[in-house]
N, C-alpha and C positions, 0 to 999 in steps of 0.2 A: 504494500500500500504506500502511495506517495501523495504528499500534499504540497500544492504550489500556491504562491501568491505573488502579486505584482502591483505596481502602482494602479494599473487598470486591468480589468478582465472584460473583454468583449465576448459575451456568450452567444449573441444572436437570439437569446430567449428572453430578453428584457433589457433595461437600461444598463449602461456600463457600470461595472462594480468597482468601486474604489477600495483597493486593498482587500478584495474578497479572497476566498480560499476555494481551490478546486482539489478534490480528492479523487484519485484514480487508482485502480488496481494495477498490478505489474504488467498486465496485458494491454493496458491503455483504456479499459472501460471506466467511464466516469461513474463514481458512486455518490458524490455529493458536491453541491455548489453552495457555498455559505456567503451570506451578506454580512459584513462586519461594520458597515456604516463608515468605513474609512479608518476605524480605530483598531488596527491590528496589533494586539499585544504580542509579546514574545511567546511563542508557543513551540513546544517540542516537535521536531520533525516537520515543521513548515519551511519550505524552501522559498525564500523571498527574492524577487528580481526587480531591478529598476527598469521597467519597461512595460510592455502591453502583452498580455496573454490572449491569444486568439485560437480558434479551431484551425485544423490543417487546411491548406489551400486545395481548391478544386480547379483543375485546368480543363476547360471545356473545349479546347481545340488545340491539337498538337499533331505533328507529323514526325513521329519518332524515327521512322525508317529513312528519313531524309537527313539525318544528323551528320552524315559524311559530307554533305554539301556546304558545310560552314565556310563562309568567305569565298565561295566559288562564283557567286553572281554579284556584280557591282550594284550598289544601292541606287535608288531614286531615279530609275529609268522607266518607270511605269509597268503595269501588269503585262501588257503584250510582249514587251522586250524581256521581262522576267520569265514568262512562259516559254519564249523561244530559247533562251539560254538554259532553262530548266530541262527542256526535252533532250538537249544534247549532253547534259551533265549529270543526270540522276543515276545513270547506270554505273555500277562499280562492282568490284569483286565482292563476293558474299562475305568474306572475312572482314573486309573494311566496313561494310554496312552494319554487320552485327556488332563489331567492336565499337563503332561510333555510337550506335543506338544504346549499347550497354553503358557507355560513359555518360551519355545524356540522361539516361534513366537514373543513374547514381547521383548526378548533379541535381536533377529535379527533386529527388528525395531529400537531399541535403538542404535544398532551398525551400522545403516545406510542403511539397505537393503530396497529397495522400490519395487523390482520386483523379483520374485523367481520361478524357474522351480522346482517343487517338485514331487519326485517319490512317487507314491501311489500303495500299494498292497491291500488296504482296503478303506472303506469310513470313517475311524475314524477321519480324519481331515477336512471333508467337512464343517461341521457347523462352525468350527473355521475360515475357510477361508472366509466365507461369511461376517464375521464381522471384519476381520483383516484390519489393516492399510497398509499391504503389499498386492500388487496385485500378485496373484498366477496363474501359469499355472500348472495344475495337470497332470502329465505324468503317466498314468495307465500302470503299468509295468507287462508284461507277462513273465513267465519262465516255462520251462518244458522240461526235457531231454528225457522223455519216450514218444515215438511217439504214443503209444496206449492211452495216456491220453491227446493228443493234442486238440481234440475237446472239452473235458471237460474244459481244461485250458482256451480256448477261450470263452466258454460260461460263465465261472466264471467272466472273466474280462469284458465281455459285460454287465453283471448285474451291475457291479460297474459303468460302463459307463452310463447305464440307470439312476442310482442314481445321477451321476454328472449332467447329462442333465436336470433331473427334478428339481435340485436345482440351476440351472444356473451357475454351475461350469465350467470354461474354461478347457478343457481337450483334450488329445490325448492318444490313445493306442500305446504303444511302447514296443519293445523287451528288455529283460534284457541284454543279452550278447551272443556272438557267441558260447561260451562254454556251455551255459545253455538252449539252445533251439534246439529241434529236427528239422530236415528238414521238417517234416510234419507240425509242428507248424509254422515254418517260412513261409511255403506256405500259410497256412490259414491266417496268419497275413498280408501277402503281399496284399491279397485281401481286408482285413478289413481296412487297413490303406492307401488305394490308394489315398485318398484325404487329408492326414495329412498336417497340416500347420507346425507342429513341431514334430520331432522325435528325440529321444536320445537313446544311447546304451552305456553300460559300454564297454570299449575298451582297450585291451592289458594292463590290470591292473597288471597282474602277468606273469612272465616268463613261468609258467606252462601252460598257456592257449595254447600257440603254440604247446607244446608237446602233450597236450590232443587232439587238433584238428587233428594233424598229425598221431598219433598212438593210441589214446584212452588209454594212460597209464599215470602214474604219480599220484601225490597227489590229483588232482581233480577227477580222475577216482576212486581212493581209497575212497575218500570222498563220491562219489555217491553210491558206493557199500556198504559202511558202513551204510549210511543213508537209504539204500534200495529204492533209487530213480530211479533205473534202473535195469532191468534184461536183460542179454545178451549184445550184442555189440550195442553201441549207433550209431545213424545216425546223423551226424553233417556236417556243411560246412567244407571244407578242410582247409581254412585259413581265416584270418580276412578280407583281401581284397575282397574275393568272397562274404563274408557276406554283406559288404557294397554295392558292385556293383551289386549283383544278388539277394540277399535274402531280402533286406530291400527296402521299398518303395522309389522311386525317387522323390516323391512329397514333396514340401516344404523344410525346413531347416533340416539338420541332425547335432546333437551335439554328438561328440564322447567324452566319459567321461573317464578321468584318463590318458590314454596314457603313463603310466609309463615305458613301455617297447616298445614303438613305435620305429620302425626303418625307416631309410630314404627310403628304397625300398617300404615298405608298404605305407608310407605316400604319396609317389609320385603316387602309383597306385590308392589309394582311392580318391585322389584329382580329379580324372577324373569325379567323381560324380558331383561336383559343389555344391554350397549352403551348404558348410561344415564348421563346427566350432569345435575347439579343446578345450575341457574343462579341466582345471587343478585344482586339489584338493590336493595341495602339503602336507598339514598337515595330511590328511587321508592317503596319500601314505606313509608317514613316519610312521604313526601309524600302518599300516597293513604290509607293505613290507619293511619298513626302506629304501626306495629308492625314487628317484625323477624322474619326466619325463625329457626327453632330450630337455629342453627349448631352448637352443641355436640352436639345429638342427631344431626345429619347426619354430623358427623365420627365420632361413636361408632359409627354404622352403616356407616362406611367408604364413604360416598357420594363420588363423584368430583365435586368442586365446581368450577364455573367462574363467571365474573363478567360481568355486563352493566350497562348504564346506563339501560335503557328509553329514554324519549323526553324531549325538552324540554317536553312537556306535563306531565310528572310529575317533572321533575328540573331543577336549576339549571344543571348542566353535564353533558356527556357525557365525563366524566373517570374512567377506571378507578382512578387513584390516589386520587381523592376517595372512591370506593366502598371502597377498602381502608382508608382512614383511619377511615371509619365502622365497618367491621367490627372493626378493631383496638380502637377505643374501647369498643365494646360487648361484645366477646368477647376480652378481654385474654389468654386462654390460648392463642390461635392465634398461632403464631410468624410472624415476617415472612417467613421462608423459605417457609412453607406458603402464606401470602397471595400471594406472588409466583408460586408454582407454579400456584395456582388461576387467576391472571390471565394466565398465559403458556402454559406447557406443557399444562395440562389443557384450556384453551380450544382450543389448536391440535389436540389429539387429538380433542376433541369435533367439530371442523369438518373432521377428516380431512386436516389440512394440516401435520402435525407433521414431515413430511419436509423442510419449509422453515422453519417457524416454531416458536417455543416454547422453544428451548434454544440455548445458545451452544456450538456444536460445529462442527468443520471440515466444510465442504461446505454448511452451512445458511446461510440469508440471513434471519435473524430480526429484524433491526433491533437497534440497541444504544441503551439508554437509561441515563441517569445520574440516580439519585435524590439530590438534594442537600438540605442542612439536615436531616440525620437524626441521631438519637441512636445513634451508632455503638457505644459501649460496651454498650448494652442491645439493639442491633439493633431499634429501634422507630422508626416514623414519628412525626413531629412535626406539629402543626397547620400549620406553614409549610413542610413538605416539598414539593418540587416536582420536575418532570421537565425534564431537558435532553436533547434528542436528540443523540446522538453520530453515529449513522448512521440 
């Protein structure tokens, strides 16, 4: 049995506790949360820290299998150029892919991640996930703009799903993005994913997505032609709202990822779906598009926000805390309490794992993190703020 206290504890189950006490079993299960009113007397076996205790982080969007691509693609050239370079650089020898993914997994754990939704295009990370200290939901991602290849694309991902099932890997089959899937493939996926518990999709990551869907012109179309991924005119959904409301399964939760160029009209339309979460990956958005999502608008529209890191192909670290620092710096009106909720409880709810993760409550096993080097009077992160794992 262990007992922890700190200047503040953000439990996500009530207001911040000033010098409260959290008691946990050796396996991390929370047994008690005590309110002291800020008057913590010296008590035997209470471990006190000068910082903020929070639940473990939930990463709602990661590409672990791309970890070998760190520093391979120059930043701030836009998504079309990123995808062009990505297609030529993602292949590597198996040993390098597995080693890089394993290193990234260890770093994520040290940085406080306890639960992660990880995009998979291959089985390369499956063995790693079986032994990881992080709980993973593997989102098996399908893409294919050529309708003539739709059946083959689905068959390929179903083979990966069979491998995941045989290995006991928790998974869902999910679409990549509105701009990368033909109508034929969307229709096939709709049937295949009719009982999904979790679905995700890259959403409005670049301004050029809208132009491509409306007119099949622009840098994305040029990229497809150059890469010989399509012949003739593509068949796609007409806009992002239709993709969400008509082309994607209505089963379970849907996580829309990036939202860099989301607009209020589209947000209000897609919210008709319900069970919707908006994943922000700000450091990747800056890396690729040198832009950030409209966080103030999303909060005004009462969107349920969650946090992701994207991949090391588009980010320097897979650290949720670094994402929160970027959000705080650029959107100072968002409180630290809200940022932590987005990165913990909201993420656990999005992945339907809030019975265990996301809040510090008796019976849960959420992991306990300590944020150190914080501006405690103002409750703000500092550039040097860092994570120490308590459990």
